[in-house]
C-alpha positions as CSV (number, residue, x, y, z in Angstrom):
1,M,0.0,0.0,0.0
2,N,1.1,3.6,-0.7
3,V,0.2,6.4,1.6
4,F,0.3,10.0,0.5
5,I,0.1,13.0,2.8
6,I,-0.6,16.2,0.9
7,T,-1.2,19.8,1.9
8,G,-3.4,22.3,0.1
9,A,-5.5,19.4,-1.1
10,S,-8.9,21.1,-1.5
11,R,-8.5,22.9,-4.8
12,G,-6.2,23.8,-7.7
13,L,-3.1,21.6,-8.2
14,G,-3.6,19.8,-4.9
15,E,-7.1,18.7,-5.8
16,S,-5.9,17.4,-9.1
17,I,-3.0,15.5,-7.5
18,V,-5.4,13.8,-5.1
19,K,-7.7,12.8,-8.0
20,N,-4.7,11.4,-10.0
21,L,-3.7,9.4,-6.9
22,M,-7.1,7.7,-6.6
23,K,-6.2,4.1,-7.1
24,N,-7.0,1.1,-4.9
25,E,-3.4,0.6,-3.7
26,N,-3.3,4.3,-2.5
27,E,-4.5,5.9,0.7
28,I,-4.5,9.7,0.8
29,I,-4.5,12.1,3.8
30,C,-5.4,15.6,2.8
31,I,-4.3,18.6,4.9
32,S,-6.4,21.7,4.2
33,R,-8.6,24.3,5.8
34,T,-11.7,23.1,3.8
35,V,-13.0,19.7,2.8
36,N,-13.5,19.1,-1.0
37,K,-16.9,17.3,-1.1
38,D,-16.3,16.3,-4.8
39,I,-13.1,14.5,-3.8
40,I,-14.9,12.7,-1.0
41,E,-17.7,11.5,-3.3
42,L,-15.2,10.4,-6.0
43,A,-13.2,8.5,-3.4
44,H,-16.4,6.6,-2.3
45,E,-17.1,5.8,-6.0
46,K,-13.6,4.5,-6.5
47,N,-13.4,2.8,-3.1
48,V,-10.2,4.7,-2.2
49,R,-9.6,5.8,1.3
50,V,-9.3,9.6,1.4
51,E,-9.3,11.5,4.7
52,Y,-9.2,15.2,5.4
53,I,-7.6,16.9,8.4
54,D,-8.7,20.5,9.0
55,F,-5.5,22.5,9.5
56,D,-4.3,26.0,8.8
57,L,-0.5,25.9,7.9
58,N,-0.2,29.4,9.4
59,D,-0.5,27.6,12.7
60,I,3.1,26.5,12.5
61,Y,3.5,25.7,16.3
62,R,0.9,23.0,16.0
63,I,2.6,21.0,13.2
64,E,4.0,18.4,15.5
65,E,0.4,17.9,16.9
66,L,-0.8,17.6,13.3
67,F,1.6,14.8,12.7
68,E,0.3,12.9,15.7
69,E,-3.1,12.9,14.1
70,I,-1.7,12.0,10.7
71,F,0.1,9.0,11.9
72,E,-2.8,7.7,13.9
73,K,-4.5,7.3,10.5
74,I,-1.6,5.3,8.9
75,E,-1.2,1.5,9.2
76,I,2.6,1.4,8.9
77,S,2.7,-2.4,8.9
78,K,0.8,-2.4,5.6
79,T,2.6,0.6,4.1
80,E,5.3,0.0,1.4
81,N,5.8,3.6,0.2
82,L,5.1,6.8,2.2
83,Y,5.0,10.2,0.5
84,L,4.7,13.8,1.8
85,I,3.7,16.4,-0.8
86,N,4.1,19.9,0.5
87,N,1.8,21.6,-2.1
88,A,0.2,24.5,-0.2
89,G,1.4,27.9,-1.2
90,V,0.4,31.6,-1.4
91,I,1.4,34.3,-3.8
92,V,0.3,37.3,-1.9
93,P,1.5,39.9,-1.1
94,I,2.0,41.1,-4.6
95,K,3.8,44.5,-4.1
96,P,7.3,45.8,-4.1
97,M,9.2,45.8,-0.8
98,G,8.6,49.0,1.1
99,K,4.9,48.9,0.3
100,I,4.1,45.8,2.2
101,E,3.1,45.3,5.9
102,N,5.5,43.0,7.8
103,E,2.5,40.8,8.8
104,E,1.9,40.0,5.1
105,I,5.5,38.9,4.6
106,I,5.4,36.8,7.7
107,D,2.2,35.0,6.6
108,N,3.7,34.3,3.1
109,V,6.9,32.9,4.5
110,K,5.0,30.8,7.0
111,V,3.0,29.0,4.4
112,N,5.6,28.8,1.6
113,M,8.7,28.0,3.5
114,I,8.4,27.6,7.3
115,A,5.5,25.2,7.2
116,P,6.9,22.8,4.6
117,I,10.3,22.9,6.4
118,L,8.6,21.9,9.7
119,M,6.4,19.4,8.0
120,T,9.5,17.7,6.4
121,N,11.4,17.9,9.7
122,V,8.6,16.2,11.7
123,F,8.1,13.7,8.9
124,L,11.7,12.7,9.1
125,K,11.6,12.4,12.9
126,K,8.5,10.2,12.8
127,T,9.8,7.9,10.1
128,K,13.5,7.6,10.9
129,E,13.0,4.0,12.2
130,I,10.4,3.0,9.6
131,Y,12.4,1.1,7.0
132,I,10.3,1.6,3.9
133,N,10.6,3.9,0.8
134,K,9.9,7.5,1.7
135,V,9.7,10.5,-0.6
136,V,9.1,14.2,0.2
137,L,8.1,16.4,-2.7
138,N,8.1,20.2,-2.2
139,I,6.3,22.3,-4.7
140,S,8.7,24.9,-5.9
141,S,8.4,27.6,-8.6
142,G,10.3,29.1,-11.5
143,A,10.3,32.2,-9.3
144,A,12.7,30.4,-6.9
145,V,15.5,31.0,-9.4
146,K,14.3,34.2,-11.1
147,P,13.6,37.6,-9.5
148,V,10.1,38.9,-10.2
149,Y,9.1,42.5,-9.5
150,G,6.4,42.5,-6.8
151,W,7.0,38.9,-5.7
152,G,9.8,39.5,-3.1
153,A,8.2,37.3,-0.5
154,Y,7.2,34.6,-2.9
155,C,10.5,34.4,-4.7
156,S,12.5,34.4,-1.5
157,S,10.4,31.8,0.3
158,K,10.4,29.4,-2.7
159,S,14.2,29.9,-3.2
160,G,14.7,29.1,0.5
161,L,12.5,26.0,0.2
162,N,14.6,24.8,-2.8
163,M,17.8,25.0,-0.8
164,F,16.2,23.3,2.2
165,S,15.2,20.4,0.0
166,Q,18.7,20.0,-1.4
167,V,20.3,20.2,2.0
168,S,17.9,17.8,3.6
169,A,18.3,15.4,0.7
170,L,22.1,15.4,1.2
171,E,21.7,14.8,4.9
172,Q,19.2,11.9,4.5
173,E,21.5,10.3,1.9
174,K,24.5,10.5,4.3
175,I,22.5,9.2,7.2
176,G,20.9,6.4,5.2
177,T,17.2,6.8,6.0
178,N,15.9,5.6,2.6
179,T,14.3,9.0,2.1
180,K,14.4,11.0,-1.1
181,I,13.6,14.7,-1.0
182,I,12.9,16.6,-4.3
183,S,11.5,19.9,-5.5
184,F,9.1,20.3,-8.4
185,A,8.2,23.6,-10.2
186,P,4.8,23.2,-11.9
187,G,5.0,26.1,-14.2
188,V,2.1,28.5,-14.9
189,V,-1.0,26.6,-13.9
190,D,-4.5,27.7,-14.3
191,T,-5.5,28.0,-10.6
192,S,-6.8,30.6,-8.2
193,M,-3.2,31.8,-7.7
194,Q,-3.1,32.9,-11.3
195,H,-6.4,34.7,-10.9
196,K,-4.9,36.7,-8.1
197,I,-1.8,37.5,-10.2
198,R,-4.0,38.7,-13.1
199,N,-6.0,40.9,-10.7
200,S,-2.9,42.7,-9.5
201,R,-2.4,46.4,-10.1
202,E,0.4,47.1,-12.7
203,K,2.1,49.5,-10.3
204,D,2.5,46.6,-7.8
205,F,3.3,43.9,-10.5
206,I,4.7,45.3,-13.7
207,D,4.4,42.0,-15.5
208,V,0.6,41.7,-15.0
209,K,-0.2,42.1,-18.7
210,K,2.0,39.2,-19.6
211,F,0.0,36.9,-17.3
212,I,-3.3,38.2,-18.6
213,D,-2.1,37.4,-22.1
214,L,-1.1,33.9,-21.0
215,K,-4.6,33.3,-19.9
216,N,-6.3,34.9,-22.9
217,N,-4.0,33.0,-25.4
218,G,-4.7,29.6,-23.7
219,I,-1.1,29.0,-22.7
220,L,-1.8,28.2,-19.0
221,L,-1.2,24.6,-18.1
222,T,-4.2,22.7,-16.6
223,P,-3.9,21.4,-13.0
224,G,-4.9,17.9,-14.2
225,M,-2.0,17.7,-16.7
226,V,0.6,19.0,-14.3
227,A,-0.7,16.7,-11.5
228,S,-0.5,13.6,-13.8
229,K,3.2,14.4,-14.4
230,I,3.9,14.8,-10.7
231,V,2.3,11.5,-10.0
232,E,4.2,9.8,-12.8
233,L,7.4,11.2,-11.3
234,L,6.7,10.2,-7.8
235,I,6.2,6.5,-8.6
236,E,9.4,6.2,-10.6
237,D,12.2,4.2,-9.0
238,E,14.9,6.5,-10.5
239,L,14.1,9.7,-8.6
240,E,17.2,11.9,-8.2
241,N,17.5,12.7,-4.5
242,G,17.8,16.4,-4.1
243,G,16.6,16.9,-7.7
244,V,14.9,20.2,-8.7
245,Y,12.5,19.2,-11.4
246,H,10.5,21.5,-13.7
247,I,7.3,20.8,-15.6
248,N,9.1,21.7,-18.8
249,D,11.3,18.6,-18.4
250,F,8.2,16.5,-19.0
251,L,6.7,18.5,-21.9
252,Q,9.3,17.9,-24.5
C-alpha cells in the first residue's frame, strides 16, 4: 500500500494531484482548511480511502500535533511507500518591498517556507526508524531562481525551500534513511493563484499584462495535466535525491 500526505488538497493543483492518486493501492491524507466534497464523493465511488484533516498551515506551532493525528491514520505495517507532498502555497502579497506590511510577509513565508520545512522535519523524525521507501516532494516555482518585480516574499520563500530540500536530501542520503527529497516547479498553472496574479495592479506587479495574455491565449497549463506528471514522477524508482524538477522537463 502507498500512503500520500498532501497539503493544500482542497483545490487547484492539490485537488488534481489527489484525483490522480485515486487508485486502490493508495491511501490519501489531505491537509487543508476546507473539505472538498467532490473528492470525498469520488473516493467513495472508486473505493479509495481519502481523509481530510482540517488544519491552517499558518499555525506552525501545531505542526507536531498535526503529525500525531496524521500517523494515527496510517497503518505502517501495511505501508510500502510513504509520501509527503508539500503543495500548499500563497502568492500574496504582490507588491514591491517597502509597500508591504510586515505581517503580510510573515504570513507568506510561514505557508511557503516555514510550514513545509517543519512538515518535512517532523516527517523525518516520525519515520527515521520506519524502513520503507519514503519521498518528500516540495512544490517549488520558477520564481525560486528568477527575481520577479512585486514577488519579493514569494520568490524568496520558494528559493529558500529549494535550498532546504537540497540540504535535507544530502543529509538523509548520508544518514541512510531511505528517504528522497525533491522539488518540483509546476510552471504557470490555471489555478486561483493565477487569478490573483492577473487581478494585481500594474504599479504593484509590472508583468501583470504578460500573465493576462497567457490566460487569454490559452497558454496556461491545466492542473490535471501537471498533476499527472507529478504522480508519474513520484512513482518512478529513479528519482534523483535532491533533484529540482520543472514541468518543462516533461513536456518535450
